[in-house]
SEDOFI-403383 format. One record per residue (C-alpha): residue number from 1; x, y negated, z negated. Coordinates in steps of 0.2 Angstrom, whole numbers, plus 5000, padded with zeros to 4 digits. Layout:
REM SEDOFI-403383
ATOM  num  east  north    up
ATOM  NUM     X      Y     Z
...
REM end
This chain:
REM SEDOFI-403383
ATOM  num  east  north    up
ATOM    1  5073   5066  4971
ATOM    2  5081   5051  4962
ATOM    3  5095   5048  4975
ATOM    4  5081   5047  4989
ATOM    5  5069   5038  4978
ATOM    6  5078   5024  4969
ATOM    7  5081   5013  4984
ATOM    8  5062   5015  4989
ATOM    9  5057   5011  4971
ATOM   10  5068   4995  4971
ATOM   11  5061   4991  4989
ATOM   12  5043   4992  4983
ATOM   13  5048   4982  4967
ATOM   14  5053   4968  4979
ATOM   15  5036   4968  4987
ATOM   16  5029   4967  4969
ATOM   17  5040   4952  4966
ATOM   18  5032   4944  4982
ATOM   19  5015   4947  4976
ATOM   20  5019   4941  4958
ATOM   21  5026   4925  4964
ATOM   22  5012   4923  4976
ATOM   23  4999   4924  4962
ATOM   24  5009   4915  4950
ATOM   25  5011   4900  4961
ATOM   26  4993   4900  4966
ATOM   27  4988   4901  4947
ATOM   28  4998   4885  4945
ATOM   29  4989   4878  4960
ATOM   30  4972   4882  4954
ATOM   31  4962   4896  4946
ATOM   32  4950   4896  4961
ATOM   33  4965   4898  4973
ATOM   34  4972   4913  4964
ATOM   35  4954   4921  4963
ATOM   36  4951   4918  4981
ATOM   37  4968   4925  4986
ATOM   38  4965   4941  4976
ATOM   39  4948   4944  4984
ATOM   40  4954   4938  5001
ATOM   41  4969   4950  5000
ATOM   42  4958   4965  4994
ATOM   43  4946   4962  5009
ATOM   44  4958   4960  5022
ATOM   45  4970   4973  5016
ATOM   46  4956   4986  5017
ATOM   47  4957   4983  5036
ATOM   48  4976   4981  5038
ATOM   49  4979   4997  5027
ATOM   50  4969   5007  5040
ATOM   51  4983   5004  5053
ATOM   52  4998   5002  5042
ATOM   53  4994   5018  5033
ATOM   54  4992   5027  5049
ATOM   55  5009   5019  5056
ATOM   56  5018   5023  5040
ATOM   57  5013   5041  5041
ATOM   58  5027   5043  5054
ATOM   59  5037   5046  5038
ATOM   60  5031   5064  5038
ATOM   61  5034   5066  5057
ATOM   62  5052   5060  5055
ATOM   63  5055   5070  5040
ATOM   64  5048   5086  5048
ATOM   65  5058   5083  5064
ATOM   66  5073   5080  5054
ATOM   67  5071   5095  5043
ATOM   68  5068   5106  5058
ATOM   69  5084   5100  5067
ATOM   70  5075   5091  5081
ATOM   71  5082   5074  5079
ATOM   72  5079   5070  5097
ATOM   73  5061   5069  5094
ATOM   74  5062   5055  5081
ATOM   75  5065   5040  5093
ATOM   76  5050   5045  5103
ATOM   77  5039   5046  5088
ATOM   78  5044   5029  5082
ATOM   79  5040   5021  5098
ATOM   80  5022   5028  5098
ATOM   81  5021   5019  5081
ATOM   82  5027   5003  5089
ATOM   83  5013   5004  5102
ATOM   84  5000   5009  5089
ATOM   85  5006   4994  5079
ATOM   86  5004   4982  5093
ATOM   87  4986   4988  5097
ATOM   88  4982   4987  5079
ATOM   89  4988   4969  5078
ATOM   90  4977   4964  5093
ATOM   91  4961   4972  5085
ATOM   92  4963   4964  5068
ATOM   93  4966   4947  5076
ATOM   94  4951   4948  5087
ATOM   95  4941   4952  5071
ATOM   96  4947   4936  5062
ATOM   97  4931   4926  5065
ATOM   98  4921   4938  5055
ATOM   99  4930   4933  5039
ATOM  100  4918   4919  5036
ATOM  101  4902   4929  5038
ATOM  102  4909   4943  5027
ATOM  103  4913   4932  5012
ATOM  104  4896   4923  5014
ATOM  105  4888   4940  5009
ATOM  106  4897   4939  4992
ATOM  107  4888   4922  4988
ATOM  108  4903   4915  4978
ATOM  109  4905   4897  4973
ATOM  110  4909   4886  4989
ATOM  111  4927   4882  4983
ATOM  112  4930   4900  4980
ATOM  113  4923   4905  4996
ATOM  114  4934   4893  5006
ATOM  115  4950   4900  4998
ATOM  116  4944   4918  5002
ATOM  117  4941   4914  5020
ATOM  118  4957   4903  5023
ATOM  119  4968   4917  5016
ATOM  120  4960   4931  5025
ATOM  121  4960   4923  5042
ATOM  122  4979   4919  5041
ATOM  123  4983   4937  5037
ATOM  124  4972   4944  5050
ATOM  125  4979   4933  5064
ATOM  126  4997   4939  5058
ATOM  127  4993   4957  5055
ATOM  128  5004   4964  5069
ATOM  129  5021   4961  5060
ATOM  130  5013   4968  5044
ATOM  131  5008   4984  5052
ATOM  132  5025   4985  5062
ATOM  133  5036   4983  5047
ATOM  134  5027   4997  5038
ATOM  135  5028   5008  5053
ATOM  136  5047   5005  5056
ATOM  137  5051   5009  5038
ATOM  138  5047   5027  5042
ATOM  139  5063   5029  5053
ATOM  140  5074   5027  5037
ATOM  141  5062   5034  5024
ATOM  142  5059   5050  5034
ATOM  143  5077   5054  5035
ATOM  144  5081   5050  5017
ATOM  145  5092   5035  5022
ATOM  146  5083   5024  5010
ATOM  147  5096   5010  5006
ATOM  148  5092   5002  5022
ATOM  149  5074   5000  5016
ATOM  150  5080   4992  5000
ATOM  151  5091   4979  5009
ATOM  152  5078   4974  5022
ATOM  153  5065   4972  5008
ATOM  154  5076   4961  4998
ATOM  155  5078   4950  5013
ATOM  156  5060   4949  5015
ATOM  157  5057   4945  4997
ATOM  158  5069   4931  4998
ATOM  159  5061   4923  5013
ATOM  160  5043   4925  5006
ATOM  161  5047   4917  4989
ATOM  162  5056   4902  4997
ATOM  163  5042   4900  5009
ATOM  164  5029   4902  4996
ATOM  165  5037   4887  4986
ATOM  166  5038   4876  5001
ATOM  167  5021   4879  5009
ATOM  168  5010   4882  4994
ATOM  169  5015   4866  4985
ATOM  170  5020   4856  5000
ATOM  171  5039   4855  4996
ATOM  172  5053   4850  5008
ATOM  173  5042   4839  5019
ATOM  174  5029   4853  5022
ATOM  175  5010   4849  5019
ATOM  176  5002   4856  5003
ATOM  177  4994   4871  5010
ATOM  178  4988   4882  4995
ATOM  179  4982   4899  5000
ATOM  180  4985   4896  5018
ATOM  181  5004   4893  5014
ATOM  182  5004   4909  5004
ATOM  183  4997   4919  5017
ATOM  184  5008   4911  5030
ATOM  185  5023   4915  5020
ATOM  186  5018   4933  5019
ATOM  187  5016   4935  5038
ATOM  188  5032   4926  5042
ATOM  189  5042   4936  5030
ATOM  190  5035   4952  5037
ATOM  191  5040   4947  5054
ATOM  192  5058   4944  5049
ATOM  193  5058   4962  5041
ATOM  194  5051   4970  5057
ATOM  195  5064   4961  5068
ATOM  196  5078   4967  5057
ATOM  197  5072   4985  5057
ATOM  198  5071   4984  5076
ATOM  199  5089   4978  5077
ATOM  200  5095   4992  5065
ATOM  201  5085   5006  5074
ATOM  202  5092   5002  5091
ATOM  203  5111   5003  5085
ATOM  204  5121   5013  5097
ATOM  205  5124   5028  5084
ATOM  206  5105   5029  5082
ATOM  207  5102   5028  5101
ATOM  208  5113   5043  5104
ATOM  209  5107   5054  5090
ATOM  210  5088   5050  5089
ATOM  211  5085   5043  5106
ATOM  212  5078   5026  5099
ATOM  213  5080   5018  5116
ATOM  214  5078   5032  5128
ATOM  215  5062   5038  5120
ATOM  216  5053   5022  5123
ATOM  217  5040   5030  5135
ATOM  218  5022   5033  5129
ATOM  219  5018   5051  5125
ATOM  220  4999   5052  5123
ATOM  221  5000   5070  5115
ATOM  222  5012   5063  5101
ATOM  223  5002   5048  5099
ATOM  224  4987   5058  5097
ATOM  225  4995   5069  5084
ATOM  226  5000   5053  5074
ATOM  227  4982   5047  5075
ATOM  228  4975   5064  5070
ATOM  229  4986   5066  5055
ATOM  230  4989   5048  5051
ATOM  231  4972   5041  5053
ATOM  232  4965   5050  5038
ATOM  233  4979   5043  5027
ATOM  234  4976   5025  5034
ATOM  235  4957   5028  5031
ATOM  236  4960   5033  5013
ATOM  237  4971   5018  5010
ATOM  238  4958   5007  5019
ATOM  239  4942   5013  5011
ATOM  240  4950   5013  4994
ATOM  241  4956   4995  4996
ATOM  242  4939   4991  5003
ATOM  243  4931   4999  4988
ATOM  244  4941   4988  4976
ATOM  245  4937   4973  4987
ATOM  246  4918   4977  4984
ATOM  247  4923   4980  4966
ATOM  248  4931   4962  4965
ATOM  249  4916   4955  4973
ATOM  250  4904   4963  4960
ATOM  251  4916   4955  4947
ATOM  252  4915   4939  4955
ATOM  253  4896   4939  4953
ATOM  254  4899   4939  4934
ATOM  255  4910   4923  4934
ATOM  256  4926   4915  4940
ATOM  257  4934   4918  4924
ATOM  258  4931   4936  4924
ATOM  259  4937   4937  4942
ATOM  260  4953   4928  4939
ATOM  261  4957   4939  4924
ATOM  262  4953   4954  4934
ATOM  263  4965   4948  4948
ATOM  264  4979   4945  4935
ATOM  265  4976   4962  4927
ATOM  266  4977   4970  4944
ATOM  267  4993   4960  4948
ATOM  268  5002   4965  4932
ATOM  269  4997   4983  4936
ATOM  270  5004   4981  4953
ATOM  271  5021   4975  4946
ATOM  272  5024   4992  4938
ATOM  273  5014   5003  4950
ATOM  274  5021   4997  4967
ATOM  275  5039   5004  4963
ATOM  276  5030   5021  4960
ATOM  277  5023   5019  4978
ATOM  278  5042   5020  4983
ATOM  279  5043   5036  4973
ATOM  280  5028   5043  4983
ATOM  281  5036   5039  4999
ATOM  282  5051   5049  4994
ATOM  283  5040   5063  4989
ATOM  284  5032   5064  5006
ATOM  285  5049   5063  5014
ATOM  286  5057   5077  5004
ATOM  287  5042   5088  5006
ATOM  288  5041   5085  5025
ATOM  289  5060   5088  5027
ATOM  290  5059   5104  5017
ATOM  291  5044   5111  5025
ATOM  292  5052   5107  5042
ATOM  293  5067   5118  5036
ATOM  294  5054   5131  5030
ATOM  295  5058   5128  5011
ATOM  296  5042   5126  5003
ATOM  297  5048   5131  4986
ATOM  298  5060   5116  4986
ATOM  299  5047   5105  4991
ATOM  300  5036   5110  4977
ATOM  301  5050   5107  4964
ATOM  302  5052   5090  4971
ATOM  303  5034   5085  4968
ATOM  304  5035   5091  4950
ATOM  305  5051   5082  4947
ATOM  306  5043   5066  4954
ATOM  307  5028   5068  4942
ATOM  308  5039   5070  4927
ATOM  309  5048   5054  4931
ATOM  310  5033   5044  4935
ATOM  311  5023   5049  4920
ATOM  312  5037   5045  4908
ATOM  313  5039   5028  4916
ATOM  314  5020   5024  4916
ATOM  315  5018   5029  4898
ATOM  316  5031   5016  4893
ATOM  317  5022   5003  4904
ATOM  318  5006   5008  4895
ATOM  319  5013   5004  4878
ATOM  320  5019   4987  4885
ATOM  321  5002   4983  4892
ATOM  322  4994   4986  4875
ATOM  323  5007   4978  4864
ATOM  324  5015   4965  4875
ATOM  325  5000   4957  4883
ATOM  326  5004   4940  4877
ATOM  327  5022   4939  4885
ATOM  328  5015   4947  4901
ATOM  329  5002   4933  4903
ATOM  330  5014   4919  4897
ATOM  331  5020   4916  4915
ATOM  332  5002   4913  4921
ATOM  333  4998   4901  4907
ATOM  334  5014   4891  4910
ATOM  335  5008   4881  4925
ATOM  336  4989   4883  4922
ATOM  337  4977   4871  4913
ATOM  338  4977   4877  4895
ATOM  339  4959   4873  4893
ATOM  340  4954   4884  4908
ATOM  341  4967   4898  4905
ATOM  342  4962   4902  4887
ATOM  343  4946   4911  4892
ATOM  344  4955   4920  4906
ATOM  345  4969   4926  4895
ATOM  346  4956   4933  4882
ATOM  347  4948   4943  4895
ATOM  348  4964   4949  4904
ATOM  349  4971   4955  4887
ATOM  350  4957   4967  4885
ATOM  351  4958   4973  4904
ATOM  352  4976   4977  4902
ATOM  353  4971   4991  4889
ATOM  354  4960   4998  4903
ATOM  355  4976   4998  4914
ATOM  356  4986   5007  4901
ATOM  357  4974   5021  4901
ATOM  358  4970   5024  4919
ATOM  359  4988   5022  4925
ATOM  360  4993   5039  4919
ATOM  361  4980   5047  4930
ATOM  362  4984   5035  4944
ATOM  363  5002   5042  4944
ATOM  364  4995   5060  4945
ATOM  365  4985   5055  4960
ATOM  366  4999   5045  4968
ATOM  367  5012   5059  4967
ATOM  368  5001   5074  4971
ATOM  369  4993   5065  4986
ATOM  370  5010   5061  4992
ATOM  371  5015   5079  4992
ATOM  372  5000   5084  5001
ATOM  373  5003   5071  5015
ATOM  374  5021   5076  5017
ATOM  375  5014   5093  5023
ATOM  376  4999   5086  5033
ATOM  377  4985   5089  5021
ATOM  378  4977   5072  5024
ATOM  379  4958   5075  5026
ATOM  380  4955   5081  5008
ATOM  381  4963   5065  4999
ATOM  382  4952   5055  5011
ATOM  383  4936   5063  5007
ATOM  384  4939   5064  4989
ATOM  385  4944   5046  4988
ATOM  386  4929   5039  4997
ATOM  387  4916   5050  4988
ATOM  388  4923   5046  4970
ATOM  389  4925   5028  4973
ATOM  390  4907   5025  4977
ATOM  391  4900   5038  4965
ATOM  392  4910   5034  4950
ATOM  393  4916   5016  4952
ATOM  394  4905   5005  4964
ATOM  395  4888   5012  4961
ATOM  396  4889   5011  4942
ATOM  397  4897   4994  4943
ATOM  398  4884   4987  4953
ATOM  399  4870   4995  4943
ATOM  400  4878   4990  4926
ATOM  401  4883   4972  4931
ATOM  402  4871   4966  4944
ATOM  403  4855   4974  4940
ATOM  404  4857   4977  4921
ATOM  405  4867   4961  4917
ATOM  406  4882   4970  4910
ATOM  407  4899   4961  4908
ATOM  408  4916   4964  4916
ATOM  409  4921   4978  4904
ATOM  410  4906   4989  4911
ATOM  411  4914   4987  4928
ATOM  412  4931   4991  4922
ATOM  413  4925   5007  4913
ATOM  414  4918   5013  4929
ATOM  415  4934   5010  4938
ATOM  416  4944   5019  4925
ATOM  417  4933   5034  4926
ATOM  418  4935   5034  4945
ATOM  419  4954   5034  4944
ATOM  420  4954   5048  4930
ATOM  421  4944   5060  4940
ATOM  422  4953   5057  4956
ATOM  423  4970   5061  4948
ATOM  424  4964   5077  4940
ATOM  425  4956   5084  4956
ATOM  426  4971   5079  4967
ATOM  427  4982   5089  4955
ATOM  428  4970   5104  4957
ATOM  429  4971   5103  4976
ATOM  430  4990   5103  4976
ATOM  431  4991   5118  4964
ATOM  432  4980   5128  4976
ATOM  433  4995   5129  4987
ATOM  434  4987   5128  5005
ATOM  435  4998   5114  5010
ATOM  436  5014   5125  5010
ATOM  437  5008   5132  5027
ATOM  438  5004   5115  5035
ATOM  439  5015   5106  5048
ATOM  440  5012   5090  5059
ATOM  441  5025   5093  5072
ATOM  442  5023   5103  5088
ATOM  443  5032   5120  5089
ATOM  444  5050   5120  5096
ATOM  445  5052   5122  5115
ATOM  446  5053   5140  5121
ATOM  447  5071   5146  5125
ATOM  448  5075   5156  5140
ATOM  449  5075   5172  5130
ATOM  450  5058   5170  5123
ATOM  451  5051   5164  5140
ATOM  452  5058   5181  5148
ATOM  453  5047   5191  5136
ATOM  454  5031   5182  5140
ATOM  455  5020   5168  5133
ATOM  456  5024   5164  5114
REM end
């Protein structure tokens, strides 16, 4: 588990660095800018995640084909993901004019609304490379060749950080672009990563073994299976992010200070959480490969190993959230207006205590759901996530904060309850064991021997 996971963990840590630098620079730019970028990202990512989550589910296809020894099917599977990504990019770009009307519904302050719309539109227009990079990652992650993922992500991080500095603050002769520059840096860096992946995937050795060029033709049945199994995963990501986008809009109704503090708390949570997403990808890959090889017992052991690693890690991070809030918030304070940031810091310090508690259950959800997805059990996590996010987080937050005038801590209590129950129920589903009999790949072609004895 560790050999496969650590490059993915470091790769997702690089994404965390991108987000951290993005938010840090925008905090220095203005509190309204970072608040607008946070809500803008949540809202747009709820749409992009629908497609990137579906494309990224190719990891399970690649893993199961690889485990079953059917490597010639991996290239065609990747190409179906490329076609899916292209269609997704077009759809999201066409919807970009709706960003303005959507944020009008939140009734935020005019300057905050302007930042939200600007950030969202740039990401929507540039969604194709974002979805494509997530999809192409599956070629390496599914086969367990995860060092390539780390190297590409390090390159993307470097490009993103440099462009953030140049475009947000207007350095090097570029105009001072604020949130537009931050979103543009994200799109361009993802395009660079996708291009590098394509060059690597089409290397001669991969062309021979995995048919990464010869398998370019559209295969509607294979694409349909990707949508069938992958779309519930994409919907789960999308609707969960959308739920948190609505959650942030509710918090924004309380005040800009509370919204900025919530954005910073989520950002600090992401710094330690995103590396564990890399662990989850490794879980799906190992589960998929072992199920493809008909070894469900090893797949189950891998999930338990990952859970032990993640819980130990997150427990240490929880202690840091509680005891080290001051140092964690110091980088945000460094470039911000002290008179403005002092209120944000006071609220964020308390919110980090919520993060410390719910992160343990978040790890349970992450690892067990990854194990289920590696088998093909994608509908249950979708239904559970949607039902609980509305019943335990959004409805109580809206009732408590908007109708009854409760503060930001009321909303965060509801969010913590949602994460806790989700983790416990995902554990229950995994332990039931139905996933052990599931597969996403088609059956192997019939040989001459079994054709002679009639239909199989």
